[in-house]
N, C-alpha and C positions, 0 to 999 in steps of 0.2 A: 499568319493570314496571307501574307505576300507569297509565301512558298506554295500554298494551296492554289492561289490564282494563277502562279506561274505554270504549275503542273497541269491545271485545267487548260490553260492556254496551249501548252505544248500538246496535250492530248487532242484538242480540238484542231490544231494545226496539222498534226500527223494524219487525222482522219480526212481532212481536206486534200492533203498531198496524195494520200493513198487512193482517194477517189479520182484523182487526176491522172494516175498512172495509167498508161495504155495497156492493154491486154498483151500477154506475150505474143510475139510473132509466130507464125507456122513454123519457122525453124527452130525457135526456142522451145516450143511445144514438143516438136519431134525429137529434139535432142534430149529433152527431159524424159520422154517416153522410152527412148533407146537406153539411157542410163538406168531407168527403172527395170527394164527387161534384164539387163545384164546383172544389176543389183540383186534381182530375185533369183536368177538362175545360177549365177556363180557360186554362192554359198552352198546351194543344195548340191552342185556338182562336186565341190570340194569335200563335203560331208559324205557323199556317196563313195567318192574315191577312198576316203580314209576308212569307211566302214566295210566296204566290200570290193574295192579295186575297180578296174575298168569295166568289168561286167555291170556292176551296179551304176556306175556313171552313165553307161550307155542307156540303161533303163530310164534314168532321170532325163536324158536328152530325148529319148523316144516318147515318154509319157508326160513329163512335167514341162518341158519347154513349150510344146504346143499349147498346153493349158495356159501357161503364163501369157503367151501371145494373144490367145483368144480372150482372156480376161482384161488385158490391157486394151484391146480392141473395143470390147463391149463397154468398158468404164469410160473410155476417152472419146469414142466417135472416130478414131483413127483406125486404119487397117495396119496391123502390126505383124510382120512375119520375118523369117530369116530366109535368104536366098544365097545361092552359090553356083559358081561355074562348074563346080564338081559336087552336085548335091548328094547328101547322104539320104534324104527322104524325097525322092523324086516327085511324090504326091503334094508335098508342101513347099519345097525349097527350090523348085525350078523357076529361074528368073524369066520375066517377060522381056521384051525387046529393050525397053528403056533401062530395066535393072541390068540386063546383060551388058549393055554399052557402059553403064557406070562402073560395073564390077571390072571390066577391061581397063577402064581408066584408074581404078583404084590399084590394080596390079602394076600398071605403068608407074603411078606415083610411088608405091612402095619400092619398085626396082630403082627408082631414082633417089631413094634414100629417106623418103617420108615415113615416119613411123605409123603403123596401122592405126594406133589409137587416135591419131590426129587426122586421119583420112575420113572425109565425110563430104556429101554434096546434096544440095537440094534446089529444087526449081519449080515453077508452075508449069504444069503440062495438062493440056486439055481440060481446063477447069478444075484441076487438082493440084494440091501442093504435094510434091513428092521428095522424100528425103531418104538417104541412105548413110548408115555409119558402118565402117569397115570393121570387121571382126578379125583380129590378128591371131596368129598361132603362138600361144604361150606355152611354157614348159609343160604344164598339166595337159594341155591339149594333145601333145605328142603322143601321149599313151594310147589314144584312140584315133588320132588323125595323122600320126607320123608314119615313119618306115619301119618295117620289122616288127609288127605288132605282136604281143604275146598271143598265145593260143586262146587264152581266156577272153581277151578283148575281141579276137577275130570270131570266136564262137557267138559272142553276143551280138556283134555287128551282123553277122550272117542270120541270126534269129530275127532281129528287128529291121534290118536293112538289107534285104537280098540284092538289091540293085545298087549298093553303096558305091559311090565314086570319091568319097571325101577322105582318102588316105594318101599317104606319100608326101604330106606336107613337111616343110622344115620350119624352125623357129623364126618368128616374125614375118612370115608370109601372110598375105591377105587370104583367109579361108572362105570368106564370104561377107555377108552384111546383114545388118537389121535393116529392113526396108519398111517404110512408113508412108502412108499416103491418106489424104482425106479431101473431100470436095471443098472448094472454096465458097 
């Protein structure tokens, strides 16, 4: 009997404590969404690379990545996108002035030795919370973003991204960022 009372008291106390927890901060929300984006895209890229090489991976980036960003945006109320100083898709990845300044700062931080996975920045700007999480170049990325691409990779890039600027990277460089924003 005592055990049942103690368990009931514990459940009631947990409910009260949970009700008192503040909602996640805008930064926490943005970090979570950035992780979700990467968590959904990366396995699909790896699978595409395993099944069809760089050409199939380029297809995933061209067709699946924008859908993931659009779905996360619709579900969360945030605007989720990828941006770069060397955009692959100039229609979707061109940074605005704020994003461009943050990307230059990310490049500086990486050059000073900070790991891209740890590079992020967020702040309130004109009634919005804006957040960016750097995307670093990993070994798999080099097959489509590195130097000396295979003919297969280059042909796929030419097909999907005729204005591609996102090549020539080296391991651990900042390739771009996931950019998130929402009205406060």
